[in-house]
C-alpha positions as a Markdown table, in Angstrom:
| # | Residue | x | y | z |
|---|---|---|---|---|
| 1 | Unk | -77.7 | 25.9 | -51.5 |
| 2 | Unk | -74.8 | 27.8 | -50.2 |
| 3 | Unk | -71.3 | 26.9 | -51.3 |
| 4 | Unk | -69.1 | 26.6 | -48.2 |
| 5 | Unk | -65.7 | 26.8 | -49.9 |
| 6 | Unk | -64.5 | 29.6 | -47.7 |
| 7 | Unk | -65.2 | 27.8 | -44.5 |
| 8 | Unk | -63.6 | 24.6 | -45.8 |
| 9 | Unk | -60.5 | 26.4 | -46.9 |
| 10 | Unk | -60.1 | 28.4 | -43.7 |
| 11 | Unk | -60.6 | 25.3 | -41.6 |
| 12 | Unk | -58.1 | 23.2 | -43.6 |
| 13 | Unk | -55.5 | 25.9 | -43.4 |
| 14 | Unk | -56.1 | 26.3 | -39.6 |
| 15 | Unk | -55.8 | 22.5 | -39.2 |
| 16 | Unk | -52.5 | 22.4 | -41.1 |
| 17 | Unk | -51.1 | 25.3 | -39.1 |
| 18 | Unk | -52.3 | 23.8 | -35.8 |
| 19 | Unk | -50.8 | 20.4 | -36.7 |
| 20 | Unk | -47.5 | 22.1 | -37.4 |
| 21 | Unk | -47.4 | 24.1 | -34.2 |
| 22 | Unk | -48.8 | 21.4 | -31.9 |
| 23 | Unk | -46.6 | 18.8 | -33.6 |
| 24 | Unk | -43.5 | 20.8 | -33.0 |
| 25 | Unk | -44.4 | 21.4 | -29.4 |
| 26 | Unk | -45.0 | 17.7 | -28.9 |
| 27 | Unk | -41.7 | 16.8 | -30.6 |
| 28 | Unk | -39.8 | 19.2 | -28.4 |
| 29 | Unk | -41.6 | 17.9 | -25.3 |
| 30 | Unk | -40.7 | 14.3 | -26.1 |
| 31 | Unk | -37.2 | 15.3 | -27.0 |
| 32 | Unk | -36.8 | 17.0 | -23.6 |
| 33 | Unk | -38.3 | 13.9 | -21.8 |
| 34 | Unk | -35.9 | 11.5 | -23.5 |
| 35 | Unk | -32.9 | 13.7 | -22.7 |
| 36 | Unk | -33.8 | 14.1 | -19.1 |
| 37 | Unk | -34.7 | 10.5 | -18.4 |
| 38 | Unk | -31.0 | 9.6 | -18.2 |
| 39 | Unk | -29.0 | 10.6 | -15.1 |
| 40 | Unk | -26.4 | 12.5 | -17.1 |
| 41 | Unk | -29.1 | 14.3 | -19.1 |
| 42 | Unk | -31.0 | 15.3 | -15.9 |
| 43 | Unk | -27.8 | 16.4 | -14.2 |
| 44 | Unk | -26.8 | 18.6 | -17.3 |
| 45 | Unk | -30.3 | 20.2 | -17.2 |
| 46 | Unk | -30.1 | 20.8 | -13.5 |
| 47 | Unk | -26.6 | 22.4 | -13.7 |
| 48 | Unk | -27.7 | 24.6 | -16.6 |
| 49 | Unk | -30.9 | 25.6 | -14.9 |
| 50 | Unk | -29.1 | 26.5 | -11.6 |
| 51 | Unk | -26.5 | 28.5 | -13.6 |
| 52 | Unk | -29.3 | 30.4 | -15.4 |
| 53 | Unk | -31.0 | 31.2 | -12.1 |
| 54 | Unk | -27.7 | 32.5 | -10.7 |
| 55 | Unk | -27.0 | 34.5 | -13.8 |
| 56 | Unk | -30.4 | 36.1 | -13.5 |
| 57 | Unk | -29.6 | 37.2 | -10.0 |
| 58 | Unk | -32.3 | 35.1 | -8.4 |
| 59 | Unk | -31.8 | 33.2 | -5.1 |
| 60 | Unk | -31.9 | 29.5 | -5.7 |
| 61 | Unk | -34.3 | 29.1 | -2.7 |
| 62 | Unk | -36.8 | 31.5 | -4.4 |
| 63 | Unk | -36.9 | 29.6 | -7.7 |
| 64 | Unk | -38.5 | 26.2 | -8.3 |
| 65 | Unk | -36.2 | 23.2 | -8.1 |
| 66 | Unk | -34.9 | 21.5 | -11.2 |
| 67 | Unk | -36.8 | 18.3 | -10.3 |
| 68 | Unk | -40.1 | 20.1 | -10.1 |
| 69 | Unk | -39.5 | 21.8 | -13.5 |
| 70 | Unk | -38.6 | 18.4 | -15.1 |
| 71 | Unk | -41.7 | 16.7 | -13.6 |
| 72 | Unk | -44.0 | 19.5 | -14.8 |
| 73 | Unk | -42.5 | 19.3 | -18.3 |
| 74 | Unk | -42.9 | 15.6 | -18.4 |
| 75 | Unk | -46.5 | 16.0 | -17.7 |
| 76 | Unk | -47.0 | 18.2 | -20.7 |
| 77 | Unk | -46.3 | 15.2 | -23.1 |
| 78 | Unk | -49.7 | 13.7 | -22.5 |
| 79 | Unk | -51.4 | 17.1 | -22.6 |
| 80 | Unk | -49.9 | 17.9 | -26.0 |
| 81 | Unk | -50.9 | 14.6 | -27.5 |
| 82 | Unk | -54.4 | 14.8 | -26.2 |
| 83 | Unk | -54.8 | 18.3 | -27.4 |
| 84 | Unk | -53.4 | 17.4 | -30.8 |
| 85 | Unk | -55.9 | 14.5 | -31.2 |
| 86 | Unk | -58.8 | 16.7 | -30.0 |
| 87 | Unk | -58.0 | 19.4 | -32.6 |
| 88 | Unk | -57.7 | 16.9 | -35.3 |
| 89 | Unk | -61.1 | 15.3 | -34.5 |
| 90 | Unk | -62.9 | 18.5 | -34.0 |
| 91 | Unk | -61.7 | 20.1 | -37.2 |
| 92 | Unk | -62.2 | 17.0 | -39.4 |
| 93 | Unk | -65.7 | 16.5 | -38.0 |
| 94 | Unk | -66.4 | 20.2 | -38.6 |
| 95 | Unk | -65.2 | 19.9 | -42.2 |
| 96 | Unk | -67.3 | 16.8 | -42.7 |
| 97 | Unk | -70.4 | 18.6 | -41.4 |
| 98 | Unk | -69.8 | 21.8 | -43.5 |
| 99 | Unk | -69.2 | 20.0 | -46.8 |
| 100 | Unk | -72.5 | 19.9 | -48.6 |
| 101 | Unk | -73.9 | 22.3 | -46.1 |
| 102 | Unk | -75.1 | 19.4 | -43.9 |
| 103 | Unk | -75.0 | 21.0 | -40.4 |
| 104 | Unk | -73.4 | 24.4 | -40.5 |
| 105 | Unk | -74.4 | 25.3 | -36.9 |
| 106 | Unk | -72.7 | 22.2 | -35.5 |
| 107 | Unk | -69.7 | 22.7 | -37.7 |
| 108 | Unk | -69.4 | 26.3 | -36.4 |
| 109 | Unk | -69.3 | 25.1 | -32.8 |
| 110 | Unk | -66.8 | 22.4 | -33.6 |
| 111 | Unk | -64.5 | 25.0 | -35.3 |
| 112 | Unk | -65.0 | 27.3 | -32.3 |
| 113 | Unk | -64.0 | 24.5 | -29.9 |
| 114 | Unk | -61.0 | 23.6 | -32.1 |
| 115 | Unk | -59.8 | 27.2 | -32.0 |
| 116 | Unk | -60.1 | 27.3 | -28.2 |
| 117 | Unk | -58.2 | 24.1 | -27.8 |
| 118 | Unk | -55.5 | 25.3 | -30.2 |
| 119 | Unk | -55.0 | 28.6 | -28.4 |
| 120 | Unk | -54.9 | 27.0 | -25.0 |
| 121 | Unk | -52.7 | 24.0 | -26.0 |
| 122 | Unk | -50.1 | 26.2 | -27.7 |
| 123 | Unk | -50.0 | 28.7 | -24.8 |
| 124 | Unk | -51.3 | 31.6 | -27.0 |
| 125 | Unk | -48.7 | 30.9 | -29.7 |
| 126 | Unk | -51.2 | 29.4 | -32.0 |
| 127 | Unk | -53.4 | 32.5 | -32.4 |
| 128 | Unk | -53.3 | 32.3 | -36.2 |
| 129 | Unk | -54.9 | 28.9 | -36.6 |
| 130 | Unk | -57.3 | 29.7 | -33.7 |
| 131 | Unk | -58.3 | 32.9 | -35.5 |
| 132 | Unk | -58.8 | 31.0 | -38.8 |
| 133 | Unk | -61.1 | 28.5 | -36.9 |
| 134 | Unk | -63.0 | 31.4 | -35.3 |
| 135 | Unk | -63.5 | 33.1 | -38.7 |
| 136 | Unk | -64.7 | 29.8 | -40.2 |
| 137 | Unk | -67.1 | 29.3 | -37.2 |
| 138 | Unk | -68.5 | 32.8 | -37.6 |
| 139 | Unk | -69.0 | 32.2 | -41.4 |
| 140 | Unk | -70.8 | 29.0 | -40.6 |
| 141 | Unk | -73.2 | 30.8 | -38.3 |
| 142 | Unk | -73.7 | 34.0 | -40.4 |
| 143 | Unk | -74.2 | 32.7 | -43.9 |
| 144 | Unk | -77.7 | 31.6 | -44.5 |
| 145 | Unk | -79.3 | 30.2 | -47.6 |
| 146 | Unk | -81.2 | 32.7 | -49.7 |
| 147 | Unk | -85.0 | 32.3 | -49.6 |
| 148 | Unk | -86.8 | 32.8 | -52.8 |
| 149 | Unk | -90.3 | 34.0 | -53.0 |
| 150 | Unk | -91.6 | 30.7 | -54.3 |
| 151 | Unk | -90.1 | 28.4 | -51.7 |
| 152 | Unk | -93.3 | 28.4 | -49.6 |
| 153 | Unk | -95.4 | 27.0 | -52.5 |
């Protein structure tokens, strides 16, 4: 039997880092939503947005409107929460399947999918937890139990 301590440690560290990154992005997104839900908050955002567009030397007609930016960012709240739940489920299931060397192939695929979700949900910022999940997945697939000469008897 192979000890899978390395895979468990990498996946737990990846899970913690992913939770921190995705949690922070979710909190920022919810904070933005609560601030722009009021009329004064929306107007302050729109004024600052238009001023930043003018300062950048871009024509206001060429840039997206403040309303479309706010609507798009409000849509990210659900995306961040769903991605956070998916990463938690995939990584915890992967850890459950790897502990005791129950199903290392399945755990590897779960870690791979968790890494893909992290990298996409954090807009490439979460490459470190995604890399840790990828390394854990490769270790799950590559490490095989040793066969002794007497196992066939």
